Structures are given as C-alpha cells and as structure tokens.
gemmi code that builds the backbone of each chain (N, CA, C; Angstrom):
import gemmi

chains = {
    "A": [
        ("UNK", (70.480, -29.488, -17.408), (70.958, -31.206, -16.978), (71.393, -30.675, -15.512)),
        ("UNK", (71.200, -31.381, -14.738), (71.743, -30.635, -13.029), (73.510, -31.528, -13.383)),
        ("UNK", (74.277, -30.939, -12.714), (75.377, -31.552, -12.882), (76.178, -31.431, -11.311)),
        ("UNK", (76.279, -33.040, -10.722), (76.317, -32.977, -9.132), (78.020, -33.190, -9.180)),
        ("UNK", (78.610, -33.328, -8.207), (79.868, -33.820, -8.186), (80.213, -35.166, -9.479)),
        ("UNK", (79.226, -36.211, -8.942), (79.714, -37.252, -9.599), (78.703, -37.675, -11.234)),
        ("UNK", (78.096, -36.714, -11.462), (77.406, -36.502, -12.643), (78.344, -37.032, -13.511)),
        ("UNK", (79.437, -36.249, -13.796), (80.627, -36.762, -14.961), (80.994, -38.564, -14.828)),
        ("UNK", (81.257, -38.826, -13.536), (81.556, -40.950, -13.436), (80.455, -40.904, -13.614)),
        ("UNK", (79.574, -40.854, -13.445), (78.149, -41.892, -13.729), (78.271, -41.422, -15.720)),
        ("UNK", (78.306, -40.392, -15.952), (78.320, -40.386, -17.504), (79.529, -41.008, -18.033)),
        ("UNK", (80.520, -41.124, -17.564), (81.843, -42.189, -18.414), (81.429, -43.136, -18.057)),
        ("UNK", (81.162, -44.154, -16.777), (80.653, -45.067, -16.596), (79.734, -45.692, -17.719)),
        ("UNK", (78.721, -45.085, -17.974), (77.762, -45.246, -18.888), (78.480, -45.728, -20.300)),
        ("UNK", (79.023, -44.628, -20.508), (79.692, -44.684, -21.966), (81.022, -45.617, -22.014)),
        ("UNK", (80.850, -46.458, -21.128), (82.298, -47.212, -20.869), (81.912, -48.584, -22.026)),
        ("UNK", (80.095, -48.827, -21.554), (79.872, -49.928, -22.156), (79.579, -50.057, -23.607)),
        ("UNK", (79.988, -51.014, -24.971), (79.753, -50.808, -26.036), (78.441, -50.856, -26.371)),
        ("UNK", (77.813, -51.822, -25.693), (76.339, -52.088, -26.206), (75.639, -50.472, -26.004)),
        ("UNK", (75.748, -49.432, -24.794), (74.965, -48.765, -24.602), (75.454, -47.326, -25.666)),
        ("UNK", (76.743, -47.735, -25.724), (77.518, -46.554, -26.821), (76.192, -46.513, -28.076)),
        ("UNK", (76.146, -47.963, -28.681), (75.288, -48.438, -30.175), (74.046, -47.994, -29.610)),
        ("UNK", (73.405, -48.281, -28.485), (72.189, -47.424, -28.329), (72.020, -46.467, -28.247)),
        ("UNK", (73.291, -45.646, -27.792), (73.124, -43.955, -28.086), (73.134, -43.613, -29.344)),
        ("UNK", (74.302, -44.455, -30.059), (74.369, -43.896, -31.728), (72.620, -44.245, -32.560)),
        ("UNK", (72.042, -45.013, -32.082), (70.867, -45.439, -32.704), (70.035, -44.023, -32.430)),
        ("UNK", (69.879, -43.685, -30.721), (68.963, -42.547, -30.204), (69.400, -41.137, -31.412)),
        ("UNK", (70.475, -41.017, -31.443), (70.987, -39.947, -31.808), (70.645, -39.520, -33.393)),
        ("UNK", (69.869, -40.734, -33.740), (68.844, -40.811, -35.481), (67.789, -39.920, -34.909)),
        ("UNK", (67.225, -40.024, -33.589), (66.011, -39.934, -33.345), (65.246, -41.222, -32.041)),
        ("UNK", (64.150, -40.477, -31.597), (63.479, -41.371, -30.573), (63.358, -43.278, -30.742)),
        ("UNK", (63.422, -43.923, -29.986), (62.881, -44.765, -30.554), (62.252, -45.970, -28.735)),
        ("UNK", (61.271, -46.708, -29.233), (60.983, -47.723, -28.228), (62.282, -49.038, -27.918)),
        ("UNK", (61.899, -49.653, -26.478), (62.556, -50.557, -26.008), (62.518, -51.763, -27.277)),
        ("UNK", (61.402, -51.854, -27.313), (61.953, -53.297, -28.783), (62.645, -52.493, -29.445)),
        ("UNK", (62.204, -51.590, -30.479), (63.160, -50.753, -31.717), (64.783, -51.683, -31.167)),
        ("UNK", (65.296, -50.933, -30.060), (66.655, -50.748, -29.381), (66.817, -52.324, -29.328)),
        ("UNK", (66.261, -53.168, -28.886), (66.581, -54.330, -28.776), (67.095, -54.783, -30.135)),
        ("UNK", (65.761, -54.757, -30.808), (65.951, -55.403, -32.208), (67.472, -55.625, -32.934)),
        ("UNK", (68.419, -55.105, -33.167), (69.738, -55.571, -33.730), (70.661, -55.802, -32.498)),
        ("UNK", (70.373, -56.317, -31.514), (70.880, -57.144, -30.334), (70.725, -58.167, -29.943)),
        ("UNK", (71.818, -58.968, -29.773), (71.182, -60.359, -29.611), (71.155, -60.612, -28.208)),
        ("UNK", (69.962, -59.779, -27.654), (70.255, -59.993, -26.506), (68.734, -59.420, -25.608)),
        ("UNK", (68.175, -59.924, -24.632), (66.418, -59.691, -24.190), (66.121, -58.067, -24.263)),
        ("UNK", (64.820, -57.670, -24.487), (64.261, -56.955, -23.749), (64.692, -56.407, -22.852)),
        ("UNK", (64.797, -56.876, -21.750), (64.912, -56.993, -19.905), (66.432, -56.432, -19.896)),
        ("UNK", (67.127, -56.945, -20.835), (68.565, -56.582, -20.673), (68.486, -55.164, -21.556)),
        ("UNK", (68.203, -54.834, -22.314), (68.410, -53.459, -23.311), (67.362, -51.942, -22.029)),
        ("UNK", (66.394, -52.839, -21.496), (65.690, -51.896, -20.645), (67.604, -51.519, -19.782)),
        ("UNK", (67.892, -52.747, -18.947), (68.348, -52.308, -17.998), (69.686, -51.597, -18.320)),
        ("UNK", (69.998, -51.230, -19.563), (71.050, -50.570, -20.259), (70.410, -49.223, -20.002)),
        ("UNK", (69.382, -49.142, -20.673), (68.546, -47.783, -20.984), (68.506, -47.163, -19.369)),
        ("UNK", (68.580, -48.036, -18.281), (68.078, -47.523, -16.677), (69.541, -46.581, -16.421)),
        ("UNK", (70.260, -47.346, -16.943), (71.615, -46.836, -16.679), (71.873, -45.293, -17.464)),
        ("UNK", (71.874, -45.463, -18.704), (72.009, -44.194, -19.474), (71.221, -43.342, -19.275)),
        ("UNK", (69.795, -43.309, -18.286), (69.011, -42.665, -17.985), (68.971, -41.879, -16.431)),
        ("UNK", (70.121, -42.737, -16.014), (70.972, -42.299, -14.540), (71.962, -41.298, -14.639)),
        ("UNK", (72.675, -41.715, -16.361), (73.701, -41.089, -16.259), (73.226, -39.536, -16.636)),
        ("UNK", (72.221, -39.681, -17.478), (71.628, -38.492, -17.719), (71.521, -38.023, -19.182)),
        ("UNK", (72.220, -39.206, -19.924), (72.228, -39.870, -21.551), (71.016, -39.555, -21.960)),
        ("UNK", (70.350, -39.802, -21.491), (68.624, -39.774, -22.540), (67.788, -39.392, -21.328)),
        ("UNK", (66.511, -39.518, -22.248), (65.056, -39.102, -21.162), (64.087, -40.345, -21.609)),
        ("UNK", (63.307, -40.790, -21.002), (62.497, -41.689, -21.530), (60.773, -40.953, -21.219)),
        ("UNK", (60.398, -41.740, -21.970), (58.615, -40.915, -22.251), (57.761, -41.596, -20.258)),
        ("UNK", (57.025, -41.082, -19.809), (57.109, -41.956, -18.971), (55.491, -42.442, -18.951)),
        ("UNK", (54.448, -42.007, -19.861), (53.191, -42.323, -19.825), (52.876, -43.319, -20.462)),
        ("UNK", (53.236, -43.441, -21.687), (53.395, -44.272, -23.056), (53.607, -45.719, -22.297)),
        ("UNK", (53.266, -46.647, -22.596), (53.144, -48.141, -22.688), (54.683, -48.499, -22.504)),
        ("UNK", (54.880, -47.495, -24.226), (56.095, -47.861, -24.735), (57.633, -47.511, -24.404)),
        ("UNK", (57.163, -46.506, -23.761), (57.878, -45.658, -23.129), (58.918, -45.255, -23.753)),
        ("UNK", (59.381, -44.735, -25.237), (60.287, -44.144, -25.913), (61.283, -43.516, -25.332)),
        ("UNK", (62.430, -43.591, -25.771), (63.639, -42.882, -25.077), (64.137, -42.126, -26.478)),
        ("UNK", (65.113, -41.166, -25.731), (65.189, -39.729, -26.605), (66.662, -39.600, -26.401)),
        ("UNK", (67.734, -39.432, -26.913), (69.175, -38.830, -26.325), (68.992, -37.461, -25.760)),
        ("UNK", (69.802, -36.668, -24.714), (69.519, -35.671, -23.911), (71.678, -35.343, -24.564)),
        ("UNK", (71.509, -34.519, -25.064), (72.755, -33.956, -25.367), (73.631, -33.244, -24.749)),
        ("UNK", (72.731, -32.277, -23.583), (74.314, -32.001, -22.315), (74.820, -33.039, -22.066)),
        ("UNK", (74.208, -34.195, -21.510), (75.345, -34.797, -20.013), (76.763, -35.311, -21.628)),
        ("UNK", (76.183, -35.473, -22.185), (77.757, -35.871, -23.541), (78.312, -34.627, -23.675)),
        ("UNK", (77.900, -33.702, -23.883), (78.506, -32.258, -24.522), (79.557, -32.226, -22.841)),
        ("UNK", (78.783, -32.310, -21.590), (79.642, -32.087, -20.642), (80.895, -33.258, -20.379)),
        ("UNK", (80.558, -34.286, -20.699), (81.793, -35.175, -20.664), (82.742, -34.975, -21.486)),
        ("UNK", (82.390, -34.123, -22.764), (82.914, -34.230, -24.203), (84.266, -32.447, -23.642)),
        ("UNK", (83.498, -31.717, -23.012), (84.215, -30.657, -22.881), (84.802, -30.575, -21.503)),
        ("UNK", (85.023, -31.683, -20.763), (86.220, -31.766, -19.742), (86.767, -32.224, -20.226)),
        ("UNK", (86.672, -33.676, -20.998), (87.722, -33.978, -21.857), (88.475, -33.372, -22.272)),
        ("UNK", (88.412, -32.499, -23.374), (88.906, -31.035, -23.845), (89.578, -30.406, -23.198)),
        ("UNK", (88.987, -29.943, -21.642), (90.225, -29.244, -21.320), (91.049, -30.356, -20.650)),
        ("UNK", (91.403, -31.088, -20.327), (91.978, -32.327, -19.860), (93.083, -32.283, -21.289)),
        ("UNK", (92.452, -32.327, -22.378), (93.380, -32.354, -23.471), (93.945, -31.209, -23.945)),
        ("UNK", (93.845, -29.922, -23.586), (94.215, -28.548, -23.820), (95.326, -28.673, -22.843)),
        ("UNK", (94.851, -28.859, -21.552), (96.031, -28.907, -20.152), (98.010, -29.536, -21.321)),
        ("UNK", (97.126, -30.402, -21.986), (98.585, -31.513, -22.089), (98.998, -30.679, -23.689)),
        ("UNK", (98.169, -30.261, -24.549), (98.543, -29.407, -25.728), (99.492, -28.373, -25.573)),
        ("UNK", (99.218, -27.546, -24.292), (99.557, -26.668, -24.238), (100.857, -26.292, -23.602)),
        ("UNK", (100.728, -27.071, -22.323), (102.196, -27.624, -22.071), (103.089, -27.957, -22.737)),
        ("UNK", (102.941, -29.173, -24.132), (103.944, -29.416, -25.110), (104.408, -28.199, -25.876)),
        ("UNK", (103.770, -27.429, -25.765), (103.563, -26.517, -26.374), (104.913, -25.962, -26.092)),
        ("UNK", (104.685, -25.664, -24.677), (105.549, -24.413, -23.903), (106.935, -25.454, -23.863)),
        ("UNK", (106.353, -26.958, -23.701), (108.195, -27.567, -23.952), (108.805, -27.583, -25.130)),
        ("UNK", (108.466, -27.252, -25.930), (108.850, -27.515, -27.342), (109.633, -25.730, -26.961)),
        ("UNK", (109.000, -24.709, -26.959), (109.540, -23.420, -26.988), (110.726, -23.413, -25.985)),
        ("UNK", (110.508, -24.453, -24.771), (111.715, -24.360, -23.563), (112.995, -25.206, -24.042)),
        ("UNK", (112.668, -25.948, -25.286), (113.875, -26.729, -25.804), (114.581, -25.643, -26.834)),
        ("UNK", (113.638, -24.758, -27.372), (114.325, -24.003, -28.407), (115.369, -23.025, -27.311)),
        ("UNK", (114.922, -22.430, -26.764), (115.728, -21.546, -25.393), (116.598, -21.905, -25.245)),
    ],
    "B": [
        ("UNK", (80.459, -41.226, -31.545), (80.691, -40.600, -30.240), (82.094, -42.002, -29.930)),
        ("UNK", (83.398, -41.079, -29.528), (84.298, -41.682, -29.457), (84.935, -42.449, -28.667)),
        ("UNK", (85.684, -43.422, -29.237), (86.344, -44.180, -28.215), (86.863, -43.724, -27.310)),
        ("UNK", (87.252, -42.607, -27.215), (88.602, -41.983, -26.633), (87.689, -41.630, -25.389)),
        ("UNK", (86.655, -40.917, -25.729), (85.435, -39.943, -24.496), (85.373, -41.252, -23.475)),
        ("UNK", (84.744, -42.415, -24.455), (83.995, -43.257, -23.525), (85.602, -44.246, -22.503)),
        ("UNK", (86.722, -44.324, -23.029), (87.556, -44.940, -22.458), (88.223, -44.314, -21.261)),
        ("UNK", (88.274, -42.794, -21.160), (88.474, -41.938, -21.247), (90.034, -41.762, -20.905)),
        ("UNK", (90.718, -42.146, -22.260), (91.812, -41.916, -22.203), (92.522, -40.703, -23.385)),
        ("UNK", (94.008, -40.410, -23.407), (94.385, -39.477, -24.248), (95.937, -39.945, -24.595)),
        ("UNK", (95.961, -39.929, -25.646), (97.256, -39.969, -26.655), (97.406, -38.456, -27.601)),
        ("UNK", (98.823, -38.536, -27.322), (99.424, -36.691, -27.824), (100.831, -38.344, -27.954)),
        ("UNK", (101.180, -37.529, -29.752), (102.414, -37.655, -29.919), (103.130, -36.053, -30.348)),
        ("UNK", (104.175, -36.142, -30.172), (104.567, -34.929, -30.692), (106.146, -35.261, -31.081)),
        ("UNK", (107.022, -34.649, -32.110), (108.022, -34.307, -32.455), (108.554, -33.415, -31.600)),
        ("UNK", (109.922, -33.212, -31.244), (111.003, -32.109, -30.753), (112.066, -32.480, -31.640)),
        ("UNK", (112.635, -30.909, -31.584), (113.975, -30.719, -32.546), (115.037, -30.687, -31.344)),
        ("UNK", (115.224, -31.831, -30.531), (116.039, -32.037, -29.706), (116.618, -33.006, -29.536)),
        ("UNK", (117.969, -33.638, -29.035), (117.968, -34.930, -28.716), (117.346, -35.378, -27.384)),
        ("UNK", (117.113, -36.921, -27.360), (116.329, -37.534, -26.648), (116.890, -36.375, -25.367)),
        ("UNK", (118.034, -36.531, -24.556), (118.653, -36.617, -23.480), (117.755, -34.568, -22.534)),
        ("UNK", (118.182, -34.212, -23.882), (117.629, -32.840, -23.040), (115.970, -32.922, -23.427)),
        ("UNK", (115.726, -33.709, -23.965), (113.617, -34.272, -24.020), (113.248, -34.719, -22.403)),
        ("UNK", (114.296, -36.099, -21.929), (114.327, -36.566, -20.734), (114.511, -35.830, -19.625)),
        ("UNK", (115.464, -34.451, -19.794), (115.702, -33.654, -18.836), (114.872, -32.843, -18.071)),
        ("UNK", (114.048, -32.353, -19.727), (112.868, -31.463, -19.395), (111.548, -32.110, -18.193)),
        ("UNK", (111.770, -33.924, -18.554), (110.727, -34.315, -17.411), (111.285, -34.270, -15.992)),
        ("UNK", (112.674, -34.804, -16.145), (113.239, -35.728, -14.664), (113.466, -34.543, -13.764)),
        ("UNK", (113.998, -32.701, -14.263), (114.681, -32.220, -13.569), (113.762, -30.786, -13.080)),
        ("UNK", (113.554, -30.957, -12.110), (112.370, -30.097, -11.372), (112.556, -28.842, -11.835)),
        ("UNK", (113.642, -27.723, -12.315), (113.661, -26.955, -12.335), (113.198, -26.477, -13.990)),
        ("UNK", (113.434, -27.329, -14.917), (113.355, -27.529, -16.088), (111.677, -27.970, -16.427)),
        ("UNK", (111.279, -28.530, -16.003), (109.751, -28.570, -15.797), (108.905, -27.673, -15.031)),
        ("UNK", (109.432, -27.090, -14.562), (108.941, -25.677, -14.419), (108.784, -24.852, -15.423)),
        ("UNK", (109.641, -24.676, -16.232), (109.514, -23.607, -17.439), (108.057, -24.317, -18.359)),
        ("UNK", (108.252, -25.365, -18.223), (106.425, -25.557, -19.425), (105.257, -26.570, -18.704)),
        ("UNK", (105.425, -26.237, -17.322), (104.045, -27.020, -17.250), (103.163, -26.111, -17.201)),
        ("UNK", (102.105, -27.100, -17.243), (100.878, -26.109, -17.347), (99.926, -25.334, -18.432)),
        ("UNK", (98.560, -25.210, -18.244), (98.630, -23.970, -19.363), (99.381, -22.993, -19.555)),
        ("UNK", (98.753, -22.121, -20.202), (99.380, -20.836, -20.677), (98.741, -20.061, -19.712)),
        ("UNK", (99.580, -18.922, -18.527), (98.623, -18.202, -17.847), (99.015, -18.900, -16.562)),
        ("UNK", (99.555, -20.021, -16.918), (99.923, -21.130, -15.265), (101.443, -20.838, -15.014)),
        ("UNK", (101.861, -20.275, -13.900), (103.337, -20.715, -13.201), (103.725, -21.516, -12.456)),
        ("UNK", (104.986, -22.352, -12.091), (105.275, -22.737, -11.445), (106.268, -22.083, -10.733)),
        ("UNK", (105.816, -21.438, -9.563), (106.742, -20.797, -8.927), (108.323, -21.383, -8.288)),
        ("UNK", (109.744, -20.649, -8.199), (111.038, -21.550, -7.703), (110.274, -22.501, -6.491)),
        ("UNK", (111.025, -23.229, -6.137), (111.192, -24.377, -5.359), (109.366, -25.117, -5.582)),
        ("UNK", (108.625, -25.013, -6.858), (107.315, -25.416, -6.876), (106.981, -26.934, -7.259)),
        ("UNK", (108.317, -27.229, -7.706), (108.032, -28.419, -8.391), (109.342, -30.112, -7.593)),
        ("UNK", (108.294, -30.486, -7.276), (109.386, -31.781, -6.861), (109.703, -32.711, -7.756)),
        ("UNK", (110.819, -33.172, -8.396), (110.779, -34.544, -9.300), (111.469, -35.322, -8.939)),
        ("UNK", (111.156, -36.600, -8.045), (112.178, -37.235, -7.629), (112.062, -38.682, -8.473)),
        ("UNK", (113.003, -38.795, -9.564), (112.340, -39.650, -10.909), (113.461, -41.112, -10.517)),
        ("UNK", (112.191, -41.664, -9.433), (112.854, -43.065, -9.598), (111.537, -43.778, -8.920)),
        ("UNK", (111.630, -45.429, -9.597), (110.169, -45.664, -8.704), (110.218, -45.403, -7.698)),
        ("UNK", (108.886, -45.260, -7.386), (108.016, -44.695, -5.842), (108.255, -43.420, -5.338)),
        ("UNK", (109.370, -42.773, -5.850), (109.558, -41.175, -6.019), (108.514, -40.326, -5.886)),
        ("UNK", (108.554, -39.331, -6.001), (107.168, -38.361, -5.957), (107.712, -37.560, -6.858)),
        ("UNK", (106.606, -37.125, -7.423), (106.391, -35.917, -8.947), (105.414, -35.001, -8.590)),
        ("UNK", (105.298, -33.792, -7.962), (104.615, -32.488, -7.732), (104.812, -31.479, -8.001)),
        ("UNK", (103.659, -30.968, -8.686), (104.263, -29.705, -9.223), (102.956, -28.458, -8.811)),
        ("UNK", (103.300, -27.640, -8.270), (102.285, -26.343, -7.964), (102.240, -25.776, -8.887)),
        ("UNK", (101.354, -25.250, -9.390), (100.990, -23.882, -10.452), (99.902, -23.296, -10.089)),
        ("UNK", (100.825, -21.841, -10.173), (99.946, -20.686, -9.736), (99.035, -19.612, -11.030)),
        ("UNK", (97.850, -19.114, -11.264), (97.698, -18.557, -12.218), (98.040, -16.841, -12.016)),
        ("UNK", (98.678, -16.478, -13.487), (98.724, -15.382, -13.355), (98.199, -14.292, -12.891)),
        ("UNK", (96.876, -14.827, -13.088), (95.789, -13.535, -12.997), (95.212, -13.187, -11.790)),
        ("UNK", (94.844, -14.506, -11.089), (94.227, -13.904, -10.257), (94.504, -15.353, -8.701)),
        ("UNK", (96.242, -15.710, -9.250), (96.740, -16.206, -8.000), (96.249, -17.581, -7.688)),
        ("UNK", (95.202, -17.982, -8.549), (94.365, -19.539, -8.134), (95.756, -20.776, -8.473)),
        ("UNK", (95.705, -21.381, -7.434), (96.447, -22.391, -7.206), (95.896, -23.871, -7.814)),
        ("UNK", (97.004, -24.533, -8.779), (96.540, -26.267, -9.108), (97.607, -26.645, -8.447)),
        ("UNK", (97.673, -28.255, -7.635), (98.802, -29.347, -7.659), (98.418, -30.690, -8.008)),
        ("UNK", (99.394, -30.762, -8.630), (99.351, -32.186, -9.147), (100.253, -32.737, -8.963)),
        ("UNK", (99.838, -33.853, -8.113), (100.977, -34.601, -7.403), (100.903, -36.271, -7.969)),
        ("UNK", (101.763, -36.747, -8.025), (101.881, -38.226, -8.676), (102.840, -38.886, -8.102)),
        ("UNK", (103.340, -40.653, -7.994), (104.121, -41.555, -7.379), (104.864, -42.220, -9.001)),
        ("UNK", (106.203, -41.927, -9.175), (107.058, -42.314, -10.084), (106.860, -43.949, -10.189)),
        ("UNK", (106.083, -44.996, -11.501), (106.287, -45.952, -11.322), (107.461, -46.515, -11.787)),
        ("UNK", (107.462, -46.076, -13.098), (108.934, -46.544, -13.754), (109.373, -45.436, -14.371)),
        ("UNK", (110.867, -45.809, -14.218), (111.441, -44.424, -14.601), (113.007, -45.439, -15.327)),
        ("UNK", (113.321, -45.358, -16.671), (114.206, -46.061, -17.272), (114.825, -44.910, -18.575)),
        ("UNK", (115.901, -44.270, -18.112), (116.162, -43.464, -18.891), (117.350, -43.806, -19.903)),
        ("UNK", (117.304, -42.824, -20.924), (116.113, -41.754, -21.165), (115.141, -41.901, -21.987)),
        ("UNK", (114.147, -42.907, -21.882), (113.173, -43.368, -22.799), (111.650, -43.731, -22.118)),
        ("UNK", (111.388, -43.741, -21.080), (110.326, -43.964, -20.642), (110.150, -44.042, -18.876)),
        ("UNK", (108.603, -42.815, -18.519), (108.620, -42.711, -17.496), (107.406, -43.107, -17.200)),
        ("UNK", (107.013, -43.140, -16.160), (105.323, -43.974, -16.118), (105.053, -43.632, -14.638)),
        ("UNK", (104.136, -43.044, -14.585), (103.237, -42.231, -13.130), (101.768, -41.936, -12.832)),
        ("UNK", (101.560, -42.172, -11.721), (100.734, -42.581, -11.173), (100.060, -41.338, -10.204)),
        ("UNK", (98.788, -40.945, -10.784), (97.945, -40.139, -9.769), (97.354, -40.778, -8.807)),
        ("UNK", (96.658, -40.520, -7.418), (96.057, -40.852, -6.029), (95.100, -41.104, -6.831)),
        ("UNK", (94.376, -40.840, -7.838), (92.929, -41.421, -8.279), (92.953, -42.435, -9.097)),
        ("UNK", (94.499, -42.606, -9.569), (94.348, -44.083, -10.290), (94.373, -43.856, -11.962)),
        ("UNK", (94.641, -42.270, -12.044), (95.143, -41.999, -13.372), (96.699, -42.685, -13.568)),
        ("UNK", (96.684, -43.298, -14.550), (98.530, -43.383, -15.136), (99.026, -42.399, -15.966)),
        ("UNK", (100.074, -42.022, -16.471), (100.825, -41.530, -17.480), (101.781, -41.911, -17.423)),
        ("UNK", (102.172, -42.343, -19.424), (102.776, -42.622, -19.844), (103.924, -41.898, -20.832)),
        ("UNK", (105.243, -41.579, -20.638), (105.863, -40.847, -21.487), (107.051, -42.002, -22.317)),
        ("UNK", (106.982, -41.972, -23.159), (107.960, -42.685, -24.198), (108.427, -41.693, -25.552)),
        ("UNK", (110.075, -41.697, -24.545), (110.426, -41.149, -25.803), (111.875, -41.884, -27.065)),
        ("UNK", (111.312, -41.627, -27.739), (112.235, -42.637, -28.955), (113.770, -41.520, -29.761)),
        ("UNK", (114.552, -41.628, -29.794), (115.572, -41.133, -30.609), (115.208, -41.062, -31.924)),
        ("UNK", (115.067, -39.853, -33.026), (114.584, -40.223, -34.635), (115.900, -40.432, -35.040)),
        ("UNK", (116.920, -40.252, -34.850), (118.726, -40.470, -35.532), (118.871, -39.098, -36.272)),
        ("UNK", (118.764, -38.221, -35.818), (118.630, -37.011, -36.694), (118.875, -36.071, -35.688)),
        ("UNK", (118.862, -36.008, -34.767), (118.630, -34.674, -33.653), (117.306, -34.570, -33.355)),
        ("UNK", (116.666, -35.280, -33.829), (115.037, -35.175, -33.158), (114.543, -36.195, -32.294)),
        ("UNK", (113.823, -35.828, -30.963), (112.574, -36.861, -30.198), (111.342, -36.972, -30.560)),
        ("UNK", (110.804, -38.246, -30.689), (109.410, -38.109, -30.575), (109.320, -39.095, -28.989)),
        ("UNK", (107.938, -38.176, -28.687), (107.774, -38.316, -27.824), (106.313, -38.653, -27.799)),
        ("UNK", (105.691, -39.600, -26.934), (104.355, -40.320, -27.236), (103.684, -40.657, -25.935)),
        ("UNK", (103.097, -39.563, -25.543), (102.505, -39.089, -24.258), (100.750, -40.354, -24.264)),
        ("UNK", (100.612, -40.819, -22.944), (99.415, -41.665, -22.938), (98.703, -41.502, -21.231)),
        ("UNK", (98.036, -40.980, -21.114), (97.322, -41.205, -19.884), (95.831, -41.679, -20.050)),
        ("UNK", (95.567, -42.229, -18.867), (94.369, -42.741, -18.184), (93.903, -42.099, -16.986)),
        ("UNK", (92.394, -41.756, -17.207), (91.909, -41.117, -16.286), (90.728, -42.115, -15.738)),
        ("UNK", (91.068, -41.437, -14.008), (90.079, -42.733, -13.235), (88.764, -41.889, -13.094)),
        ("UNK", (87.893, -42.721, -12.796), (86.434, -42.179, -12.371), (86.727, -40.921, -11.112)),
        ("UNK", (87.565, -41.572, -10.251), (87.742, -40.637, -9.258), (87.986, -39.084, -9.779)),
        ("UNK", (89.197, -38.806, -10.198), (90.085, -38.365, -11.078), (88.711, -37.045, -11.588)),
        ("UNK", (87.853, -37.924, -12.273), (86.904, -37.534, -13.310), (85.777, -36.569, -12.158)),
        ("UNK", (85.429, -37.504, -11.263), (84.474, -36.649, -10.181), (85.440, -35.507, -10.195)),
        ("UNK", (85.825, -35.411, -9.851), (87.579, -34.536, -8.960), (87.319, -32.897, -9.854)),
        ("UNK", (87.367, -33.264, -11.041), (87.271, -32.189, -12.107), (85.845, -31.533, -11.919)),
        ("UNK", (85.218, -32.831, -12.404), (83.570, -32.167, -12.230), (83.336, -31.420, -11.210)),
        ("UNK", (83.662, -31.539, -9.979), (83.085, -31.034, -8.747), (83.984, -29.204, -9.096)),
        ("UNK", (85.460, -29.792, -9.414), (85.906, -28.465, -9.410), (85.411, -27.646, -10.943)),
        ("UNK", (84.920, -27.828, -11.896), (84.051, -27.428, -12.578), (83.038, -26.940, -11.896)),
        ("UNK", (82.208, -27.429, -10.830), (80.899, -27.296, -10.514), (81.184, -25.887, -9.676)),
        ("UNK", (82.284, -26.110, -8.889), (82.168, -25.176, -8.016), (82.645, -23.572, -8.591)),
        ("UNK", (83.392, -23.874, -9.869), (83.915, -22.752, -10.670), (82.368, -21.756, -11.072)),
        ("UNK", (81.471, -22.829, -11.327), (80.150, -22.002, -11.845), (79.713, -21.392, -10.948)),
        ("UNK", (79.858, -22.215, -9.866), (78.925, -21.625, -8.774), (80.015, -20.318, -8.632)),
        ("UNK", (80.608, -20.347, -8.251), (81.633, -18.913, -8.092), (81.526, -17.682, -8.954)),
        ("UNK", (81.006, -18.017, -10.415), (80.695, -17.068, -11.155), (79.449, -16.535, -11.255)),
        ("UNK", (78.548, -17.220, -10.396), (76.763, -16.804, -10.600), (77.320, -15.676, -9.125)),
        ("UNK", (78.166, -16.325, -8.175), (78.343, -15.309, -6.849), (78.658, -13.473, -7.023)),
        ("UNK", (77.893, -12.996, -6.907), (77.852, -11.584, -6.657), (79.648, -11.029, -6.317)),
    ],
}
model = gemmi.Model(1)
for chain_id, residues in chains.items():
    chain = gemmi.Chain(chain_id)
    for i, (resn, *xyz) in enumerate(residues, 1):
        res = gemmi.Residue()
        res.name, res.seqid = resn, gemmi.SeqId(i, " ")
        for name, pos in zip(("N", "CA", "C"), xyz):
            atom = gemmi.Atom()
            atom.name, atom.element = name, gemmi.Element(name[0])
            atom.pos, atom.b_iso = gemmi.Position(*pos), 0.0
            res.add_atom(atom)
        chain.add_residue(res)
    model.add_chain(chain)
structure = gemmi.Structure()
structure.add_model(model)
structure.setup_entities()
C-alpha cells in the first residue's frame, strides 16, 4: 500500500463511521458483494456503495474490477498502519509516565 | 477493531506513590517536567521546557534524541488550570489532552490522562513516519 502524508488521516476518517467499521468487520470474515454487505443494514445498496468507496479510498478494502457484482475484500496493511501509529503514540505517554513515576521516587 | 483506534483517543490511568501536590508540580514546574517528558532515550536540555500554567499560557517542550541528536518539539496552550487537580491543554493540530489528579487519601495519587488526536496531527505523524522510512532507504 502506498502511504502518502494524508493516508493516515483518510484511514482514521474512514474508521470513524460505525457502519463502515461494521462493514470491515464483516469483510474480515471473507470477501462479499455489495448486496451481501447491504443485507444486515437498514440502508440502500447505494448507501452501502458510498461507504465502500470511502473505505476503498482509504486503502482499507479492495474491490473487484471486472465482475458485475464487484466483491470487496479487506486490505490489512492500512489498518495495521493506523494501529501502529496509535501504538507509537501510546508508547510515548506510557514511557513518559514510567519516567514520571521514577522521578517521583528520586 | 477497537473503538479507541477509530476515535483516535487514548486513556491512561496511573497511580503514583506520591502526594497530589508533588505530582501536580511534575506537570507544572518546567524543571521537573524536563526530568520525565518523552520516551526513553529522549532528553529535555536545560531551558528546553516552558510551562506557563494558566489559561492561555504556553506549554512547550523540546526533546533531543540521545543517539543522533534529532529534535522533537511539543507545543500546546493551556485551556484549563485548576491546581492541584485538573490540567487541559490543546496543541495546534486541535488535539486536546486532559490530566486529572485524585488524592487517594493514603499518600498516593491517581492520575487519569485522556487525549484526543486531531486528523491534521495524524497526518503530520504519518508524514514524519513516511520521511523516516525514506531516510532509512537513502545510502
């Protein structure tokens, strides 16, 4: 996956929506067509299609180009990228607070 | 997928074996803050921390990496300062951090830390990591 300066922002924005997270959770079990994805949601196929576009732009999913049904599948790299970044942020504070505790003991 | 990841926020709770006033000073006294700020291997040089703990006051820390001298600057503005229990500061990217200190009554202090991370801050970090990777690939 190509990671530009704004890729992480796009990824986090895509993940901010609960429906899109539910779609991703479904795709984690295997690829699915738009119709299959739309089934559990009280929304139109068109609405789900829009969410898929956002997820695709964020690099979180890929979609078939040729078949009419255009199955979607998950792209783990973008998700890992976002998760790694947040881990790094957490590490900063965790290590700082370890040092804070040491300073208090000194 | 975790909610935390999607909402770009972080919560950390710690209990310190020290009275609340001392923990408060660790945050609001620049010299004391300089002793602990940053990941291991990153130090704050003398005069590298500015902590003007009042609403609208500056919070600025310059950290230097031990191994190669890289620098990192954290800059924020205090939004709320309620000694000795509550600090809120916001960075230029819109990320807001809150520190809440509770006196546990037995000489210990509970610290609850919460931060949100704004998208632009996220982009900046993404850019940094992209540059880091680029630098690694250069001879």
